[in-house]
N, C-alpha and C positions, 0 to 999 in steps of 0.2 A: 304262745300256748301250744304245746305238743307239736311244734313246728316239724318235727320229724315223725309225727304220729298221724293224725287224721288224714292229711293229704295222701299219705302212703296207702291208705286203705280205699281211696276212691276208685271205684270200678273193680275192687278185688272180688273174686269169685268164691273164696273158701276152698275147702278140700275137694269139692266136687267138680272143679273146672266148669262151674255152672254160673253163667252170666246173669246177674240179678238186675234186669232191666225193669226197674220199678220205681215207684214215687218215693218221696220223703215220708218221714213218719206221720201216721195219721192218728187223730185224736180218739178214734173209736176203739182202739186196742189198748188203752191205758185206763186205769181207774182215776177217780177224781180227787184222791186224797192229797191235800195241800201241805200237811205238816211234816211229811217225810218225802224225800226224793227217791230214795232207793232203799232196799233192805238186802242184807247179806248174812244169812244165818240169823243170829240174834242181834246183829248190829244194824243201826239205821243211820242214813245219811241225812243230815239236816239241810234244808234248802239254803240256809245262810253259808254253810261251808261250800256248797256247790256254786253259789253266787260269787264267792271270793274267787274261785278258780275261773269262772266264766269271764270275769272282768279282764282277764289276761289274754283273751283272743286278740291276736295282732291285727290292727289296721281295719277292723270292721266290727259291726255289731254281732254278738253271738246269736247262734240259731238253736232250735230245739235239737237238731242233730248234734250240735256241739255238747249240749246238756246231756243227751243220751249217751254219747261216746265217753264223756267224763265220768258219768254215773256208772257205766259198765266197767270202766278201768278201776274205779273205787271198789266195785263189787268183787272183781277177780282178786285184787290185792288184799282186800279185807278177808276173803275166804282163805287166801294162801297164808296170811299172817295168823288167822285163827288156827289153821291146821299146824303151823309151826309152834304156836302158843301151847296147844294141847299135847304136844310131844309125840304125835303120831308121825310115822315115816311116810315120806312121799316117794321113797325109792324101793318100797317093797314090791314084789313081783306082780301083785294084783293091781296096785295103783299104777305102776309103770305100763303094764299091758293095756290097761283102761285108757291111760293118757296117750298112749302110742297107737290107739285103735285106727286112726286114720292111715298112719304109715303102714300098719299090718294089713290094711285093706288095699291101699294103693300100690304097694310093692308088687303083690301078685298081679293086679290089674295092669301095671306097666309092662310086666313080663308077658302077660297075655297079649297086650298091645303090640309088643315087639314080634310075637309070632305071627300076628296078622300082617304086620309090615313086611315081614320076611316072605310072605306068600303073595304080596301085592306085585302085579306086573310092573316092570320098569317103565319109566316115562320115555316115550319115543324121543330120538335124537333131535328131531325138528320142532318139538313143542316149545322150547325156549325162544326160538326165532319167531314162532307164531304168536307168543305172548308178547314179545317186544313190539310187534307190529299192532297189537290190540291197543287202541287209544285209551282204554279204560284202566290199563295196568302199567305201573311205572316202578322203576328202580331209581333211587336218589342217594346222593351224599349230601350231607349238610354240615355246616358249621353254625352252631346255634349260640347266640349271646342273650343271656336271660335279663329281662327288665325286672330288677329287684324291687323297685318302689315306682308304681305307676304315677305318683304325684311329683316325683322328683324330675323336673323338666331338664335341669342342667344335666344330670347323669344320663337321661335318655338321649339327649343331644350328643353327648360324648360317645355313647354306646353306638349310635347310628354312624358316626364318623368312623369308629373302629370297624364296623361291619362293611362300610364302603371301602376302607383301606384294604381289608381282607379280600373283598371282591376284586379289587384292582390287582392285587398280588396273584390271585388265582388265574385271573385272565391273562396276566403276563407270563404264566407258565410255571408258577410255584406249585409244588407237590401238594395237592389238595388234601390227601390222606394225612400228611405230615402237619399241615396247618390245622386240620380237624383234631387230630390228637393233642396238639399243643394248645389250641384256643377254644374248642367247643365246650359248652357247658352243659351237655346232655349225656345220657348213658351211651350214646352211639360214638362219642368222641374217641374214647380209647381204641375203638376198633376202626379208626380211620373215618368216622362220620357216616358209615353206611347204614341206611334205613332198610328195614325189611320190605321186600317187594309187596305190593298190595294194590287193590283197586282204588279209584279215586274216593269212594265213599268211606274207605278205611282211614283216611287222613282228615285232620281238622279242616273245615271248609275254607278258612281263610288262608291256610297254607296250600290247599289243593288249587285254589283259584290262581294263585301266582305260579306255583311250581309246574302246573300242567301247560303253561305257555313256553316253557323252556325246551328247546329242541335237543336232540341227542348230541352229546359232546359240548354243549354250551352251559353257561352259568347265569345265575339271576339272583336278585335279592327279594326276599319275601318277608313281609311284617305280619305278625300274628299277635294275639293278645298276650302271649308269653314272652315275646322278644323279637329279635331280628334273626333271620335265617339267610345265610349265604349258601345257596342251593346249586348243586351240580347234577346234571343228567348224564350219566355215563353212556358211551357208545355200546352197541350190541356186544362187541368183543369183551367188554369189561363186565356187562350185566348178565351174560349168558349163564354162567354158573349159578348166580343167585336166582335167576328165573327158573333154573331146573329145580333148585331147592324149593322154591315156591310151588312149582307144579307138583313135586313129590309130596309136599305138605297137603295140597288140596286132594290128591289121590288118597292119602292116608286118612284124612278126615272123612272122606266119602266112604272108604272101606269100614272105618269105625262105625259110622252112622248105619250103613247097611247091616253090618253084623249085629249091633245093638238092636235094630228094628226087627230083624229076622229072629233074634232070640226072644225079644218081647212077644212077638206073635206066636212063635212055637210054644212058649210057656204060658200063654194066656194071661199076661199081666193086665191087671185092671186096678182102678182106684177103689178104695173103700168108701164108706158112706160119709157124707158131710166133711170132706177133708178140709176145705178152707175154714169152716166154722171151728173144727177142732184144733186146727193150728192157731187160730186166733184166740181160742180159750187158753192154749198153752202159753201164748205170748202175754196174756192178761194175768195168768196165774200158772207159773211153771210147775207147780205141785201136782197139776192134773196128769202129768206123765205117769204118776203112780196108780191112777184110777182109770184111765182110758186105756183098755186093753185090746180094743178092736184094731184091725189092720188099717193102716193108711193106704197100703198097696198090697195085693195078693197075687199069687201066681201058683201054678201047679208045683206042689211040694214046698211053698214058702210064703213068707209074708215079711212086711216090716211094719213095726208098731210105732206109736207115738214116742214111747220111751226110747226106742232105737234112733228115731229121727231126731230126738231132742239133743242127743250127743252131737250130731252133725250140725244142728243149728247153733248150739252154744259154742262150738269151736269157730264159727265164722268170725272173722275181724269185726270189730265193734260196728263200723259203719255199714258193712254188708248185713249184719244182724238187724240193725235199725231199719235198713231198706226193706229187708224181707218181712219185718214185722209190720210195715205199713203198706205193703203192696196189694195188688188186686187178687181176687179169687183165682183168676186164670193163672197167674204166676205161682201162687201157692200150690195149685194142683200140678203144675208143671214141675215144681220143685219136688213134690211127693213122687212123681213118675220118675224123675231123674234118679232119686234115691233107690227106687225099686229096681231100675235098670242097673244101677251100680252094684246092688246086692246080687242081682241075677248073674252079672258078669263075674263078680267075685266068686260066686259059687261055681260057676263054669271053670274058672281057673283053678279052683281046688280039685275039681273033678279031674282035671288034666294033670294033677300032681304038681301044680305050680304054687309054691308056698315060700314064706320067708325062711331063709336058711339060718342055722344057728349063728353062723358068721354075721349075717345081715342083722340079726336080732342084737348081737353084741354091739355093732356099730350104732344102731338106733338107741340102744339103752345108754351107751356112753354119751351120745349127743344130748339125750334127755337129762342125764345126770348132771352134765355141765350147765345146761340151761336152767335147771332147778337151782343149782348152787348160785348162779348169777342172779336169779330172780330173788332169791332169799337174801343175797348180799345187799340188795337195794333196800331191804328192810333191816339191815343190820344183824343178819343171822346166817346160818349155813345148815347144811344137812345134819350136822352133829350138835348144833347149839340152838335151843329153843328160844322163842321169844318170851320174856317174863310175863306172867299173868298181869293184865291191866295195861300192857305196853302195845298190844296189837294195834288198837285204834289209833293212838297218837303217832305210831310209826307210819301207818298208812297215810295219815293226814300229812306228815312231814314229806312223804314220798310224792304225794300229789302236788304239794306245793313246789317241790323240786322240778317235777315234770311240767308244770304249768308256767314256770319262769325259766324253763330250758336250761337250769343248772345241771339237770340229769337228763340224758336222752331217753325218750319214751321207749319202752320195751314191753310188748305183751307177754302173757305167760306162755311157757313152751307148749307146743303141739296142743293136745286137747286137755291139758291139765285144768284149765279154767272150766271147761265143760264138765269134767269129772267133779270138781269141787262144787259147782253149781248144783249138780244132780244130787250130791250127797247132803249138802247143807241148806239148799234152797236160796231163792233170791227173788226180788221183784222190783220193777221200776213203777213209779207212780207219777202220772203225767201231771196231776195237779201240783205236786211238789216240784217237778222238773220246770213247769211253766212259771211257778211262783219264783224260783231261783232265777230263771231267765229274765223275767220282768224286772226283778231287782237289779240285775247285771246291766241292762241296757240303760244308756243315758237318757234322761228326760229330753223331751223335744226342745230344741233351742240351745241346749248345752253342748 
């Protein structure tokens, strides 16, 4: 079920580069209605349909997060199908600008960031050597062999033998980068198996425990929950350039933080009243975005309202949305402050004449147009062909059937289009219905 979907969202931060370190969904932000799992405009998702999709979660019992993820996917594609059925264009300038709002904000922010980087002092020549001597910082190469089924003992035994064979080859002088490009099953493989430099706390504990025992120029084998790692710790001569990049990234993040903090202080950014309670009210009933007009955050000559924050919330990937929905007051307030800082910095970029150029807009629009066409094609339509009346619901159900059986790869709506459609037509999640669907999807004890 969504094998290319939910796992891809775990740890995603959304458009804000904001890490959502928060708990799973909590019951107090949902209502108790049990006859409907979700609503999208005038359409309702029956718990029985959601149950059918949840039974396809592979190799484990489904969770409330799976239910929420699937319901949000249904919401977005239902709203897209309804828009296509009504005959309205999704490519008009107003809709495109609203759907591309994150990019129209982030492009100037990236340019502003580049100007800050250009002013940053260069890293001293001896810094990489100092970092290499620091026992808490490492650069590694790895060949990763993934355990696909933790219950398949025979396959795991064969995989261990393969890992040991690769370790023997590497110790005998084989080109480690070439072996990684050929055999590694992670994203680092095509680049020769190089992992980004980092502190011990940045690596998974089971990997760090084994890898930190390896001396410079040596190799070792490490077992993690994901699979087998053949690990090489390069000597200083090979690690120096990567440690320089690491040092530069630390300096850049420090400069960004100092700039944001100084701007926040100078412009007097403060949070509005009852921020966490108001955000929880939005999650329970998103229509309050139209009635809650007070600022979530304010500063000299500016503010951000719930309606403006809602766009950023609704464009979060489904799992990040669910995490934020169920998190603590502290994280909700941090989220509002981050949004305020982002808007402050965007305003500063505009004051400096940093904007999206016509050429950049055209590139963004063409990418959006292609992505809309692809999303519509999953529903058997395109930007010129509407969905016949009465066919929107069945086509969305068919698409969710294909998503959850992996006959069609999962694909979210492009950019902030889902957020725009949610804001225009309305949507809700009902915990009672989600939990009813979840209970029906789980096998009875003893089965």
